[in-house]
C-alpha positions in Angstrom: 79.8 1.5 51.1 79.0 4.7 53.0 75.3 4.4 53.9 74.4 8.0 52.9 76.1 7.5 49.5 74.2 4.2 49.1 70.9 6.0 49.8 71.7 8.6 47.2 72.6 6.0 44.7 69.3 4.1 45.2 67.4 7.4 44.9 69.2 8.3 41.6 68.5 4.8 40.2 64.8 5.1 41.3 64.5 8.5 39.6 66.1 7.1 36.4 63.7 4.1 36.4 60.7 6.4 36.9 61.9 8.7 34.1 62.3 5.8 31.7 58.9 4.4 32.7 57.3 7.8 32.1 59.1 8.2 28.7 58.0 4.7 27.7 54.4 5.4 28.7 54.4 8.7 26.8 56.1 7.3 23.7 54.1 4.0 23.5 50.8 4.4 25.2 50.1 8.1 24.7 51.7 8.6 21.3 48.4 8.3 19.4 46.5 10.7 21.7 49.3 13.3 21.6 49.7 13.0 17.9 46.0 13.6 17.4 45.7 16.3 19.9 44.5 19.5 18.1 46.9 21.5 20.3 50.0 19.7 19.0 51.6 22.4 16.9 54.3 20.0 15.6 51.7 17.8 14.0 49.8 20.7 12.6 52.9 22.2 11.0 53.9 18.8 9.6 50.4 18.2 8.1 50.2 21.7 6.6 53.7 21.6 5.2 52.3 19.0 2.7 50.1 20.0 -0.2 47.0 17.9 0.3 45.6 16.4 -2.8 42.6 17.7 -4.8 39.1 16.3 -5.0 37.9 16.6 -8.6 34.6 15.9 -10.3 34.3 13.5 -13.3 34.3 16.5 -15.7 37.4 18.1 -14.1 35.9 20.6 -11.7 38.1 21.1 -8.6 35.9 21.0 -5.5 38.7 20.8 -2.9 42.3 21.9 -3.1 45.2 23.2 -1.0 46.7 26.5 -2.0 49.8 28.3 -0.6 48.9 30.4 2.5 51.9 32.6 2.8 52.1 32.0 6.6 53.6 29.5 9.0 51.0 26.9 7.8 52.2 26.5 4.3 48.9 25.5 2.8 45.2 26.5 3.2 42.5 24.0 2.4 39.8 25.6 0.2 36.5 24.6 -1.5 36.4 26.8 -4.6 33.3 25.7 -6.4 29.7 25.9 -5.0 31.0 24.7 -1.6 27.6 24.1 -0.1 26.4 22.1 -3.1 29.5 19.8 -2.9 29.8 19.6 0.9 28.1 16.2 1.2 30.7 14.9 -1.2 33.8 16.6 0.0 33.3 17.0 3.8 35.9 19.3 5.2 39.5 19.4 6.4 40.2 21.7 9.3 43.1 22.7 11.5 40.7 22.6 14.4 38.7 19.4 13.6 40.9 17.4 11.2 39.5 15.4 8.3 35.8 15.2 8.9 33.0 13.8 6.8 32.8 13.1 3.1 35.8 12.1 1.0 38.1 14.3 3.1 37.7 11.7 5.9 37.1 8.6 3.8 40.2 9.1 1.6 42.3 11.0 4.2 45.4 8.7 3.9 45.5 9.2 0.1 44.8 12.9 0.2 47.4 13.5 2.9 50.0 11.5 1.1 50.5 8.8 3.7 48.9 6.0 1.7 51.4 3.2 0.7 50.4 3.6 -2.9 52.1 7.0 -2.9 55.5 5.6 -1.7 57.1 6.2 -5.1 55.9 9.8 -5.2 57.1 10.4 -1.7 60.5 9.0 -2.7 60.8 11.2 -5.8 59.7 14.3 -3.9 62.3 13.6 -1.1 65.2 13.4 -3.6 64.0 16.3 -5.7 63.7 18.6 -2.7 59.9 19.1 -3.2 57.6 19.4 -0.2 55.6 16.1 0.2 52.3 16.0 -1.7 49.1 14.1 -1.4 47.2 12.2 -4.1 44.1 13.4 -6.0 40.7 11.8 -5.7 38.7 11.9 -9.0 35.0 11.3 -8.3 32.1 10.1 -10.5 30.2 13.3 -9.8 28.8 15.3 -12.7 29.4 18.9 -11.5 26.5 20.4 -13.5 24.1 17.8 -12.2 25.3 18.1 -8.6 24.6 21.9 -8.7 21.3 21.3 -10.4 20.2 18.8 -7.7 21.3 21.1 -4.9 19.4 24.1 -6.4 16.3 22.0 -7.1 16.3 21.0 -3.4 16.8 24.6 -2.2 14.0 25.9 -4.5 11.6 23.1 -3.7 7.9 23.7 -2.9 8.4 23.3 0.8 7.1 25.6 3.5 10.5 27.2 4.1 13.8 25.6 3.1 13.5 22.0 2.1 15.2 19.4 4.2 16.1 16.4 2.1 18.4 14.7 -0.4 18.8 13.7 -4.0 20.9 10.8 -5.3 21.4 10.2 -9.0 23.0 7.0 -10.4 24.1 5.8 -13.8 22.1 2.5 -13.9 24.6 0.5 -16.1 27.6 1.2 -13.9 26.6 2.3 -10.4 28.4 5.6 -10.7 27.0 8.2 -8.4 26.4 11.2 -10.6 25.0 13.5 -7.9 24.5 13.3 -4.1 23.0 16.5 -2.7 21.7 17.2 0.7 19.9 20.2 2.3 20.3 22.2 4.4 24.0 22.3 3.7 27.0 24.3 4.9 30.1 26.1 3.5 33.2 23.9 4.4 35.4 27.0 4.0 34.1 28.3 7.3 35.5 25.2 9.1 38.7 25.0 7.0 39.8 28.4 8.1 43.2 28.6 9.9 41.6 30.9 12.5 40.8 28.4 15.3 38.2 30.6 17.0 36.4 31.3 13.7 36.3 27.6 12.9 35.0 26.8 16.4 32.3 29.5 16.1 31.2 28.1 12.8 31.1 24.6 14.3 29.0 25.7 17.2 26.5 27.5 14.9 26.2 24.4 12.6 25.6 22.1 15.6 23.4 24.4 17.6 20.4 22.6 19.2 17.0 23.2 17.8 18.0 23.7 14.2 18.2 21.0 11.4 21.7 19.7 11.1 23.5 21.1 8.2 26.5 18.7 8.6 24.3 15.6 8.1 24.5 14.0 4.7 20.8 13.0 4.4 21.6 10.9 1.3 23.5 8.2 3.1 23.6 8.9 6.9 19.9 8.8 7.7 17.2 6.2 7.4 13.6 7.1 6.3 10.3 5.2 5.8 10.0 4.9 2.0 6.3 4.7 1.8 4.8 3.7 -1.5 8.1 3.7 -3.4 8.7 0.4 -1.7 5.9 -1.1 -3.7 8.5 -1.5 -6.4 10.1 -4.1 -4.2 6.8 -5.6 -3.2 5.8 -5.9 -6.9 9.2 -7.5 -7.6 8.4 -10.0 -4.9 5.2 -10.9 -6.6 6.8 -11.2 -10.1 9.6 -13.4 -8.7 6.9 -15.7 -7.3 5.1 -16.1 -10.6 2.5 -13.3 -10.4 2.1 -11.0 -13.4 0.8 -7.6 -14.4 -2.7 -9.0 -14.8 -2.9 -10.8 -11.5 -6.2 -9.8 -9.8 -6.1 -8.1 -6.4 -8.6 -6.6 -4.1 -9.8 -3.0 -4.9 -11.4 -2.6 -1.4 -11.1 0.7 0.3 -9.6 -1.0 3.4 -8.0 -4.3 4.2 -8.3 -6.1 7.5 -4.9 -6.8 8.9 -4.5 -10.5 9.8 -4.8 -11.4 13.5 -5.6 -7.8 14.3 -8.6 -5.5 14.8 -7.0 -2.9 12.6 -7.6 -2.2 9.0 -5.1 -0.8 6.4 -6.9 1.9 4.3 -6.2 3.3 0.8 -5.5 7.0 0.4 -8.7 8.9 1.4 -10.2 5.5 2.2 -11.3 5.1 -1.4 -11.6 2.0 -3.6 -8.9 1.5 -6.2 -9.8 3.2 -9.5 -10.6 1.0 -12.5 -12.1 -1.8 -10.3 -14.1 -4.6 -11.9 -15.9 -7.1 -9.7 -14.2 -5.8 -6.6 -10.7 -6.3 -8.0 -8.0 -4.6 -10.0 -4.9 -5.9 -11.8 -1.5 -5.6 -10.3 -0.6 -3.1 -13.0 -3.7 -1.0 -12.0 -2.9 -1.3 -8.3 0.7 -0.1 -8.9 -0.4 2.8 -11.1 -2.9 4.1 -8.5 -0.8 3.0 -5.5 -3.5 1.0 -3.9 -2.4 0.0 -0.4 -5.1 -2.7 0.0 -4.0 -4.6 -3.1 -0.4 -4.8 -2.0 -1.3 -5.9 1.5 -3.3 -8.7 0.0 -0.5 -9.6 -2.4 2.0 -10.3 0.4 -0.4 -12.0 2.8 -2.6 -14.1 0.5 -1.2 -14.3 -3.1 2.3 -15.5 -2.7 2.5 -19.3 -3.2 5.4 -20.0 -0.9 6.7 -18.6 2.4 5.5 -15.1 2.1 7.9 -13.8 4.8 10.9 -15.4 3.2 9.9 -14.3 -0.3 9.5 -10.6 0.9 12.8 -10.6 2.8 14.7 -12.3 0.1 13.6 -10.0 -2.6 14.4 -6.9 -0.5 17.8 -8.4 0.3 18.5 -8.9 -3.4 17.9 -5.2 -3.9 20.5 -4.5 -1.1 18.1 -3.9 1.8 19.6 -5.3 5.0 23.1 -5.6 3.5 26.0 -4.2 5.3 26.9 -1.3 3.0 30.5 -1.7 1.6 31.0 2.1 1.7 31.3 4.3 -1.4 33.8 4.8 0.3 31.9 6.9 2.9 30.0 5.1 5.6 26.4 4.4 4.6 23.6 3.6 7.1 22.1 0.1 6.8 18.6 -0.1 5.3 16.2 -2.6 6.8 12.7 -4.1 6.4 12.5 -4.4 10.2 11.9 -7.5 12.4 8.8 -8.9 10.8 8.9 -12.2 12.7 5.8 -14.1 11.6 3.5 -11.2 12.1 1.3 -11.0 9.0 -0.1 -7.6 9.9 3.5 -6.3 10.1 4.2 -7.9 6.7 1.1 -6.1 5.2 2.3 -2.8 6.5 5.8 -3.3 5.3 4.6 -4.1 1.8 3.6 -0.4 1.4 6.9 0.9 2.9 5.6 1.5 6.4 5.9 -0.2 9.8 9.7 -0.6 10.4 10.9 -0.4 6.8 13.7 2.2 6.6 15.9 3.1 3.6 18.6 5.6 2.8 18.1 7.8 -0.2 21.0 6.0 -1.8 19.3 2.6 -1.3 16.1 3.8 -3.0 18.2 5.1 -5.9 19.8 1.7 -6.2 16.3 0.1 -6.4 15.3 2.4 -9.2 18.6 1.9 -11.0 18.2 -1.9 -10.8 14.9 -1.8 -12.6 16.4 0.6 -15.1 19.3 -1.7 -15.7 17.1 -4.6 -16.8 17.1 -6.2 -13.4 20.8 -6.2 -12.7 22.0 -4.4 -9.5 25.3 -2.6 -9.8 27.4 -1.6 -6.8 27.2 2.2 -6.3 30.5 4.1 -6.1 31.7 7.7 -5.7 35.5 7.4 -6.4 36.3 6.8 -10.1 40.1 6.9 -9.7 43.0 7.8 -7.4 45.9 9.7 -8.9 49.3 10.9 -7.8 50.0 14.7 -7.7 51.6 14.2 -11.2 48.3 12.7 -12.4 49.5 9.2 -12.7 46.6 6.8 -12.0 47.3 4.3 -9.2 43.7 2.9 -8.8 40.6 2.8 -10.9 37.1 1.6 -9.8 35.5 -0.8 -12.2 31.7 -1.2 -12.4 30.6 -4.3 -10.5 27.4 -6.2 -10.8 26.2 -7.5 -7.5 23.3 -9.8 -8.5 20.0 -9.9 -10.5 16.9 -9.3 -8.5 14.7 -9.3 -11.6 14.7 -11.2 -14.9 14.8 -8.9 -18.0 11.1 -9.7 -18.5 10.2 -8.8 -14.9 12.2 -5.6 -15.2 10.3 -4.7 -18.4 7.0 -5.4 -16.6 8.0 -3.1 -13.7 9.2 -0.4 -16.1 5.9 -0.4 -17.9 4.1 0.0 -14.5 6.4 2.9 -13.5 5.8 4.6 -16.8 2.0 4.4 -16.2 2.6 5.6 -12.6 4.5 8.7 -13.9 1.7 9.4 -16.4 -0.8 9.1 -13.6 1.2 11.7 -11.5 2.3 14.0 -14.3 -0.7 13.6 -16.6 1.5 13.5 -19.7 4.0 11.4 -21.7 7.3 12.4 -20.2 9.7 9.6 -21.1 10.2 9.0 -17.4 9.4 5.9 -15.4 8.7 6.6 -11.7 7.0 5.8 -8.4 6.0 8.3 -5.7 5.7 7.8 -2.0 4.3 9.6 1.0 4.4 8.4 4.6 3.8 9.9 8.0 4.8 7.1 10.4 4.0 9.1 13.6 0.7 10.5 12.2 2.1 14.0 13.2 1.5 15.8 9.9 5.2 15.7 9.2 5.2 13.5 6.1 8.2 12.2 4.2 7.8 12.7 0.4 9.6 10.5 -2.0 10.1 10.1 -5.8 12.2 7.5 -7.5 12.6 7.4 -11.2 14.7 6.8 -14.3 15.0 8.3 -17.8 14.7 8.0 -20.7 12.4 5.1 -19.9 13.2 3.4 -23.2 17.0 3.5 -22.7 17.8 4.7 -19.2 20.9 6.8 -18.6 20.1 8.1 -15.1 18.1 7.0 -12.0 17.2 9.2 -9.1 15.8 9.1 -5.7 14.4 12.2 -4.0 13.4 12.5 -0.3 11.9 15.5 1.4 11.7 15.5 5.2 8.6 17.3 6.5 7.6 19.5 3.6 5.1 21.2 5.9 2.5 21.4 3.2 -0.2 19.5 5.2 -2.5 17.7 2.9 -0.3 18.6 0.0 2.9 17.0 1.4 2.7 14.2 -1.2 5.7 12.8 -3.1 4.0 13.7 -6.4 3.6 17.3 -5.2 6.9 18.1 -3.4 9.5 15.4 -4.4 8.5 14.7 -8.0 9.2 18.2 -9.4 12.7 18.1 -7.9 13.4 14.6 -9.4 12.1 15.7 -12.8 14.3 18.8 -12.7 17.4 16.6 -12.0 16.5 14.0 -14.7 15.9 16.8 -17.3 19.1 18.5 -16.4 21.0 15.3 -17.3 19.0 14.2 -20.3 17.9 17.5 -21.7 14.3 16.3 -21.5 15.0 13.6 -24.1 
């Protein structure tokens, strides 16, 4: 063969091989990145040619929907009802940022219509000539209660806007009735089809030096629970055979084992109602005496106190890998206690390294309210096709029993007396407050967990306020409790 022609042939073959290799690399190895690239107009047009499914509350209120846009992107995602109140539940869906946070992200395949359970709907839509449609997500949220929780947080007695969260559960089922977080944001500002406007909104929401509005403080953050964790510590004692009349120290301070440090009561005072230097467990709970609970876990448990404490906390769900609701939930913990008795004493009052989500503390309250049975919390009640045919329903699921019915009754009685101590009246509510300032910085976390009606509970709540900035008045009973009572009364009518 003519040598110049041979060289040309080799060059052509080499070019073809390189082109094929590049095409293979792009199609196989870069396909995912290219498909997810926000600049890929083909993908954007495809996604917005489909009518994304709705997110709906239990009472039928639409909180996320896609409406005809009248432009090249056929549909616009909107959040029509109190968008800031529902943002922790919905998240947002944006041309610029995709499905982000909340149910928009957690249920994206179903809402977008790509879920295999929607195959029949896609098949019917294809042959009927309809544009593809996503499925609907029906939540367990009570819309009136959600707005009430959000407004109670916004109007709380903080120095400036409150930073915090509320979670309300139905004790007998685990349904999440409300999940509010402040400060919040309007997801419509991110769902806009104007890329620059969406980016400006994102930059403002994520600006350094301001509290994050995008964070769902109910499930994404961990906080020291303070004295609300005495519910778990009391359960540890009851599980081990102690009772409401077990005598505990009433001293103003308790020497931490193997340490030169003492653990004091609030204001370094002795426990009210003391007799002969002791109080009953019920009195200690009512007055939230730190020293009594420190003694309970270090001296009064008959078995392995570390194992007893950890196991009881675990039965309430602390330390468990959260299964998702379906959103991602941070993992609560009692910390690494090792065999440090001083650490155990501090953990008994919800300090040291104990950290809970607001959802976890609501589960603890709901477990007591439910006669000692822990239910798995869930946010999605059912999934439906665009034609409202139900394809999946969540059934209530009992996880375990951390308390016997008798132990739950004992704890309920203690929580009723605790509420009366805080509120100074008969309210029909059972509760426990908590206040903790782990860094001794004056930036306290204020807590309130409760359920109502105490005689036949229909709702359990947990309220957490981050840094109420009220100085000496930053107590759970002062800042968090009024918010919790407002939520409970909004649901029960005060009955």
